[in-house]
N, C-alpha and C positions, 0 to 999 in steps of 0.2 A: 442692045443698050436696055430692052424691055425690063432683062434680069436687074440690070444696077439699077434703072429707074426704079424698082423695088426694093434694091436692096436702102439704098438715101431715104425711100418714105418709111420703114419697118425704121431705121435710124430716129427716123426724125421722130414718128410716133414714142421709142423706149425715152427719147430723150424730155420731152413733153409728158410725158405717163411720172419720171422720176419727180422732173421739177412738182410736178403738182401733190404728187407724195409726200414731198420732203415738207413742202405746204400745212399739208393735213397733219401732219407729226409735230409742227410747231406749233398749229392754234390746239393739240390735245396737249404740248407738253404743256404753253399756255395756262391753258385750262387748269391742268393739275396743280401746275406753283400757286396759280390765283385763289386756290382750294386748299393748298399746304399751307400759304400765307393766310386764310379764314379764318383757318384750325386754329395757327397759331397763335391771332389775336386773340380769338374768344376763348385760351386757356390760356393764358398769361397768369393766371393767380397762380401762386408759387403754393405747392403743396407742400408743406414742410408737416410732417410726422415728428410729436413731441412723447418723449417717452422720458419716465419717472420714475426718481428708487431715493423711496425711506425707512431708514431703521432708527427705533427710537425707543428709550425708557423709556416707561408712565411709570406713576405711581399704580395704579387700577386698570391691568390688563383688562376684563370682562366692561369697565365705565366706560375707558377713552376708545373704546370697539366702540359702544353704542352712540358713540358723542361724535365718530366718523363717520357713523351713518348715515346720523342724522344729518350733522355736515355732509356729505354727496350729497342727498336730499336738497338741500338749500344751493348748492349751487348747480342743479341740475342735472347731476348725475346719475350711474348708477353703478351697483356695488355686484359686480363679475366673481369675485370668491372671495371667500369669510371663512377662515376654520382658524378655532383657538384650541389648545392644551393645554393638559398639566400632568408632568414629566413627574416622576416622584426621583429623586436624586438619593437621595440614606431613607433611611427606617432604624428605627430602636425599640425595641419591644420591653417594659420595664412590671413589674410580676405587679399586680394591686389589692389579688386577694387569691386564694387558690384557686378560683375557676375565670380566676377575670386578670386581662392586663390591659395596659396603657402603652396605647402605639405611637410613639412619634415618627411624625415624616417631615421631611423639606422637601419643597415643592419647586417646582417648577415653571412656571405658568409663561409661555405665549400666545402669540397670534397673528396670524399673516391674510392682509384682505390686500385684493386688489378692486381700484375703481378704473371707470372712465368720465372724467374730466372734459368739458367744454374748453379747449383748447387757449382761447381767451382767457378763461380766469384760473390755468393752473399755477404761476407764477401765488395769488394770490389766496388760492387753495391751499399749496402747500406751505405756506407763514399761518393759514388759520392753524392744519394739521399740525406744524412744530410748534406753537401755545400752547398743545392741547398735554407736551409730553415735560419728564424734568430735563433731558439733554439729549439732542441730535446726535446722532453715532455716524451718519449718510445721509445723506440733500445731493442727490443729483438730475441732472437732467439733460439727456440725449434730444439734440436734432437731426434729424436725418430729412433731406430735402428731395422728395421724389416726382419735384415737376416735370424731368425728363422725363423717368419713366413713364410718368402720365401722358406727359407729349406725345411721346413712341406708342405708347398702348391706341390712343384714339386717333392718331395719322393711319395708323395698321387699321385701326377699324372703318375707317370712311375709306379708306384704298378697298379693302373686301365690301363697302357698303357699294360701292360703284361699279364694282365688275357682277355684285347680285343684279343691280337696276341692269344692265348691259346686257345680261344673261337673261334677264325676264322680258327685255324688249326685244331679242331676238340678235342682238347687233355682235354678238358672241356666242358661239356654242361649246360646254362643256361636255364634251362624250362620255365619260365616268360619274354615272348617279356617285360613289364612293365621294370624288374629290367634291363634290358639292356637300356633302354634309361633313366632309373635316372642315371645308370653308365655313359654314354654320359654326360646328362646334367652337371653330376658334373662334369668331366674332363670339360668342359667347363668353368665352371665358376670357378673354378681352375687356368685355364692357363689366365682367363679375370682378376681376380684379382693379380699373378704375374705379368702382363703387367702392373698392375696398380701402381702397388711397384716398378718397375720399373722406370715406371713415374715419380711417385714422388720420388726414390732416385736420378734421373737425374736431373728432375726442380724443384727448391723447389719454395714454393708460399708464395709471400710476402704483405699484407696489410698494405696501408697507409690511415692513415686518414691526411686530411691537414684542417688549421684552419687559418685566419687572423684576425685585430683589425678590429672591430665594422667601418662600414661605417658613414656619411650623405651623404642622395642622397636627393636635392633639386628640384621638379615639378611644374610648373602652370597647375593646373586644372581649369576646370571649376565649378563654385558652385551649390552643388546641393540641394542646399537650394528654394523652390517656394518660400521663404517669402525676398529671399534678392532680387530677380526682383522686388516688387513694386515699382509702381513709388512715387518721391517727392510728397509733398503737393501742391505745385505747379501746379506741373503739373496737378495734379490732380482735381484742380479748375479750370484750364487753360480747363482740357480739360469735366470739370462740365458744367462749360459756354457754348462749344464749343457743345456739347448736349444738353442743353437746347435749344439754337436756333436752333438747329437740330428737335427740337421736332415742336416747335413752327412754322419753316416755313413748316414742315408736317401736320399741324393742318390746314396753311391758304390755305394750297394747296388741303389739302383734304375737305374745303369749297367749296375751287372753282369749285371744281368737285361737289358739289351739286349743284350751282348755279341756275339750273332750279328747282329742289325742293323746294328750297327754295321762287325763284320768286313766285312758283306756290302758297307756304306755304302764302305770301305775298296779294296776289289776295284773297286768301278763308278768311282769318279775315278780309280783308275790305269790302269783299262781306256780311260778315253773320254782322258787322257791319251797312252800309248802312242798313241791313234788319229790326236792332234793330231800327232803330231811326226809320222809319216809322211806327213800329208796340207800339210806345210811343201817347198815344192820346194826340187830343190837347188842352189846360185851355182856357175855355170860359171866356171872360170879360166881363166884367157890367160896 
């Protein structure tokens, strides 16, 4: 009997503990659900991310680019990218004189501008920019709803905050310290991601490309062909005559420098001739 009574008592205690645990589980679940509802209520604001693109033909790319920068400032926006370039389509060189040319080039000027504009003013801003051009080739705006992504990240962040709070209070114990670091890093990522979504929802990105009709540019440049600098025939003939006279004068001057050797040579030649005459035998006459 004692053994049977003991078994009955243990069964009653287990049943009572299960009921009590079930009540605690439901309480926790109700608390979590109320927290989730609160978070959902706090984040009901839509997170609509707007992006836009414009391709515009303008009369003067540099002037319109400057106007767009000023207009962006008026709309409390910010220019995040601005690039302008001129490419040479083709060119032709025409002789102007023997040592200079006129180079005629066909230039194509374009510009790329990226700005961030408050989303509430996006449509008005694009209309103002459109009026700066001759005509618009492309005007496009896309809207992406990031509300659920934001809400998901926020709920995950709140859940992790509760876990960290319980760990600090000693209600739960995380044995592996690496898991705590991973949890905190993940919370940081969720916060940064939500900040990105908030910024993208508040400020829209507009990519603009500008172009204008090709322009003609004329410039005077030096002739880089050495053959173009060759003298004419008459100039070369005069130069040859002058150079020949200079060579002849140099030869005479060289001989004048050698006058002593010439004089000594003449003296030796005369002595040799006189010596040969004395060596010739006299012819006897009968």
